[in-house]
C-alpha positions in Angstrom: 0.0 0.0 0.0 1.3 3.5 -0.8 1.4 6.3 1.8 -1.8 7.8 0.2 -3.7 4.6 0.8 -3.6 3.6 -2.9 -2.4 0.3 -4.4 0.9 0.1 -6.1 0.3 0.5 -9.9 1.4 -2.5 -11.9 -0.3 -2.7 -15.3 -1.1 -6.0 -16.9 -0.8 -6.4 -20.7 -3.9 -6.5 -22.9 -6.3 -4.6 -20.7 -8.2 -1.4 -21.4 -6.6 1.9 -20.4 -9.8 3.4 -19.1 -13.0 2.0 -17.7 -16.4 3.7 -17.1 -17.9 2.7 -13.8 -21.7 2.6 -13.9 -22.6 3.3 -10.2 -25.8 1.6 -9.2 -25.8 2.1 -5.4 -28.4 4.8 -5.2 -30.9 2.7 -7.2 -30.0 -1.0 -7.2 -28.4 -0.7 -3.8 -31.1 1.2 -1.9 -34.0 -0.6 -3.4 -33.0 -3.7 -1.4 -32.9 -1.9 1.9 -35.5 -3.0 4.5 -36.1 0.6 5.6 -36.9 3.5 3.3 -34.0 6.0 3.1 -35.2 9.7 3.3 -35.2 11.5 0.0 -32.8 14.2 1.2 -30.2 11.5 2.1 -30.6 9.8 -1.3 -30.0 13.2 -3.0 -26.9 13.8 -0.9 -25.6 10.3 -1.6 -25.9 10.9 -5.3 -24.2 14.3 -5.1 -21.4 12.8 -3.1 -20.9 9.9 -5.6 -20.8 12.4 -8.5 -18.3 14.6 -6.6 -16.1 11.5 -6.1 -15.8 11.4 -9.9 -18.2 8.6 -10.9 -19.3 9.5 -14.4 -22.6 7.6 -14.2 -24.7 7.4 -11.1 -28.0 5.6 -11.6 -30.5 7.7 -9.7 -33.8 6.0 -9.1 -36.5 3.8 -10.6 -39.9 4.9 -12.0 -41.6 1.7 -11.0 -45.0 1.5 -9.2 -44.5 2.3 -5.5 -46.3 -0.9 -4.6 -43.5 -3.0 -6.0 -40.4 -1.1 -4.8 -41.5 1.2 -2.0 -37.9 2.2 -1.3 -37.9 4.1 -4.5 -41.4 5.6 -4.4 -40.0 9.1 -4.1 -38.6 9.3 -7.7 -40.7 12.4 -8.5 -39.4 14.1 -5.3 -35.8 13.0 -5.7 -35.1 13.8 -9.4 -35.7 17.6 -9.1 -33.2 17.7 -6.2 -30.5 16.7 -8.7 -31.1 19.5 -11.1 -27.6 20.8 -10.7 -26.2 17.6 -12.2 -26.1 16.7 -15.9 -29.0 14.4 -16.5 -26.8 12.4 -18.9 -25.0 11.3 -15.8 -28.2 10.1 -14.0 -29.8 7.1 -15.7 -33.2 5.9 -14.3 -34.9 2.6 -14.6 -38.3 2.5 -16.3 -40.5 -0.7 -16.4 -43.1 0.4 -18.9 -44.5 3.3 -20.9 -46.0 4.9 -17.8 -42.6 4.8 -16.1 -41.1 6.4 -19.2 -43.8 9.1 -19.2 -42.8 10.0 -15.6 -39.1 10.0 -16.3 -39.4 12.1 -19.4 -41.6 14.6 -17.6 -38.8 15.2 -15.1 -36.1 15.6 -17.8 -34.4 12.2 -17.7 -32.0 11.7 -20.6 -30.9 8.1 -20.0 -33.2 5.3 -19.2 -32.9 1.5 -18.6 -35.3 -1.4 -19.1 -34.9 -4.5 -17.0 -35.4 -7.9 -18.6 -34.5 -11.5 -17.9 -32.7 -14.3 -19.6 -34.9 -16.9 -17.9 -38.6 -17.6 -17.9 -38.7 -18.1 -14.1 -37.3 -14.8 -13.3 -39.3 -13.0 -15.9 -42.4 -14.4 -14.2 -41.2 -13.5 -10.7 -40.0 -10.0 -11.6 -42.4 -8.9 -14.4 -45.2 -11.4 -14.3 -44.6 -12.1 -18.0 -42.7 -14.5 -20.2 -39.4 -13.4 -21.6 -41.0 -12.6 -25.0 -43.9 -10.8 -23.4 -41.5 -8.6 -21.5 -39.6 -7.9 -24.7 -42.9 -6.9 -26.4 -43.6 -4.6 -23.4 -40.2 -2.9 -23.8 -40.6 -2.4 -27.6 -42.7 0.8 -27.4 -40.7 2.1 -24.4 -37.5 1.8 -26.3 -38.9 3.2 -29.5 -40.4 6.3 -27.8 -37.2 6.9 -25.8 -35.1 6.8 -29.0 -37.6 9.1 -30.7 -36.9 11.5 -27.8 -33.2 11.0 -28.3 -32.9 9.4 -24.9 -30.2 6.8 -24.4 -31.4 3.3 -23.5 -29.7 0.6 -21.5 -31.0 -2.9 -21.4 -30.4 -4.8 -18.2 -30.6 -8.5 -18.4 -30.8 -10.6 -15.2 -29.9 -14.2 -14.7 -27.4 -14.3 -17.6 -25.3 -17.1 -15.9 -27.6 -18.9 -13.5 -31.1 -18.8 -12.1 -32.3 -19.9 -8.6 -35.2 -21.9 -10.1 -33.7 -23.1 -13.4 -30.0 -23.6 -12.5 -27.2 -22.9 -15.0 -28.5 -20.8 -18.0 -27.4 -21.9 -21.5 -25.2 -19.4 -23.2 -27.3 -19.5 -26.3 -30.4 -18.6 -24.3 -28.7 -15.5 -22.9 -27.4 -14.5 -26.3 -30.9 -14.7 -27.8 -32.4 -12.2 -25.4 -29.3 -9.9 -25.6 -29.6 -9.9 -29.4 -33.4 -9.2 -29.1 -32.8 -6.2 -26.8 -30.2 -4.7 -29.2 -32.6 -5.3 -32.1 -35.3 -3.3 -30.2 -32.9 -0.4 -30.1 -31.0 -0.6 -26.8 -27.7 1.3 -27.0 -26.0 -0.8 -24.3 -26.5 -4.1 -22.5 -25.7 -4.9 -18.9 -25.1 -8.6 -18.3 -26.3 -9.4 -14.8 -25.0 -12.3 -12.7 -27.9 -11.8 -10.4 -27.2 -14.6 -8.0 -23.4 -14.5 -8.3 -22.7 -17.9 -9.8 -20.6 -17.0 -12.8 -16.9 -17.9 -13.0 -14.3 -16.4 -15.3 -14.4 -19.0 -18.0 -18.2 -18.7 -18.2 -17.9 -14.9 -18.5 -15.4 -15.1 -21.4 -17.4 -17.8 -23.2 -20.6 -15.7 -23.0 -18.8 -12.6 -24.2 -17.3 -14.5 -27.2 -20.7 -15.9 -28.1 -22.2 -12.4 -28.0 -19.5 -11.2 -30.4 -20.2 -14.1 -32.7 -23.9 -13.1 -32.7 -23.0 -9.6 -33.8 -23.0 -7.9 -30.4 -20.0 -5.6 -30.2 -17.9 -5.6 -27.1 -18.2 -1.8 -26.9 -22.0 -2.1 -26.3 -21.7 -4.6 -23.4 -21.4 -3.8 -19.7 -21.1 -6.3 -16.9 -22.9 -6.4 -13.6 -21.5 -9.0 -11.1 -22.7 -10.0 -7.7 -20.3 -11.3 -5.1 -22.3 -14.2 -3.6 -19.5 -16.7 -4.1 -16.6 -14.2 -4.0 -16.2 -14.2 -7.7 -17.1 -10.7 -8.7 -13.6 -9.3 -9.1 -12.3 -12.4 -10.8 -15.2 -12.2 -13.3 -14.5 -8.5 -13.8 -10.9 -9.3 -14.6 -12.0 -11.9 -17.1 -14.3 -9.3 -18.7 -11.4 -6.7 -18.8 -9.3 -9.3 -20.6 -12.1 -9.5 -23.3 -12.0 -5.7 -23.7 -15.1 -4.7 -21.6 -14.9 -1.1 -20.5 -18.2 -0.6 -18.7 -18.5 -2.2 -15.3 -21.5 -1.8 -12.9 -20.7 -1.5 -9.2 -22.4 -0.3 -6.0 -20.8 2.0 -3.5 -20.1 0.1 -0.3 -21.4 -3.1 -1.9 -25.0 -2.1 -1.3 -27.8 -4.1 -2.9 -29.1 -7.4 -4.2 -32.4 -8.2 -5.8 -35.8 -8.1 -4.0 -37.1 -10.8 -6.3 -34.2 -13.3 -5.9 -33.4 -14.0 -2.3 -30.1 -15.7 -3.2 -28.9 -12.5 -4.8 -26.5 -10.9 -2.3 -24.6 -7.7 -2.7 -23.3 -6.1 -5.8 -19.6 -5.7 -6.5 -18.4 -3.0 -4.2 -17.3 0.1 -6.1 -14.3 0.6 -3.7 -13.1 -3.0 -4.3 -13.4 -2.4 -8.1 -11.6 0.9 -8.0 -8.7 -0.5 -5.9 -8.2 -3.3 -8.5 -8.5 -1.0 -11.5 -6.1 1.6 -10.1 -3.6 -1.1 -9.2 -3.8 -2.2 -12.8 -3.1 1.3 -14.0 -6.6 1.6 -15.5 -8.1 5.1 -15.4 -11.5 5.6 -13.8 -11.6 9.3 -12.9 -12.7 8.2 -9.4 -11.2 9.7 -6.2 -11.0 6.6 -3.9 -10.7 8.7 -0.7 -13.9 10.6 -1.5 -15.7 7.5 -2.6 -14.7 5.7 0.7 -15.8 8.6 2.8 -19.2 8.6 1.0 -19.7 4.9 1.6 -18.8 5.2 5.2 -21.3 8.1 5.5 -24.0 6.0 3.9 -23.3 3.0 6.0 -23.7 5.2 9.1 -27.0 6.5 7.7 -28.2 2.9 7.2 -27.0 1.9 10.6 -24.9 -1.1 9.5 -21.4 -1.8 8.3 -20.5 -2.0 4.6 -19.4 -5.4 3.2 -16.7 -3.8 1.0 -13.3 -5.1 2.0 -11.5 -2.1 0.6 -13.7 0.3 2.4 -13.2 -1.5 5.7 -9.4 -1.6 5.2 -9.1 2.0 4.3 -11.5 3.3 7.0 -9.7 1.2 9.7 -6.4 2.6 8.6 -7.5 6.1 9.7 
């Protein structure tokens, strides 16, 4: 460790020189909390994350309050972020009504949330995979007409708690369908954290073979089995430059009980900076932000890097 609390920089060959971290803590992280976080705390959390240099901070979700009560304050939260560029603040929309709400508040980047498996599509959207794609079609088309960037999240890309391992071809089919509908970017979700590096690289290669460019793929790993950083490194070796992470390791998935926390942003930044990969993120400010949020939530963070750096003080 250096005197500044940063890793020694030792680049590895064949990796990207810069990575964009897609921060999901304020949305994917807080939606899984048992208690509802006050709107003002959420707004401050997002501002602190942006000030730490994270280029993309997913702000909230325009889902029906009945399904995700923790994010029922989207209309109240988004105006509190007016001083930030809306291009930095993606929001999740489940359907056309959600899109209407997001556009009315000036959102410029949205995401839809699909599934590679029938079981999770039923649990999360109460639809089949193809019915969900049909629901997304007008949402994506209208967003593109409004010149709004669209991300397609895909859950259960590697394994499903009901169906077990997910065939690579099955995931590729749904990814290809989302791109064909007009998504600008895909986020491959290892929702229950069962992926391993070989599986990651096999899926990425299969997507390329199906005409999905690496430049339009992001990865979203969960650390259920301690594989998130190993899987991230495998993705870097393939050329992936967009990686989802959650400050302090917040989050999981309310519809899949075996989905534990997301890859912690601090752990990701520590590894990337050690590899000499630029992120634009100030690790000290990020760590301070996650310590502050952990205190607001009344519980410690699972991030190993955050614990190491905060105990070092």
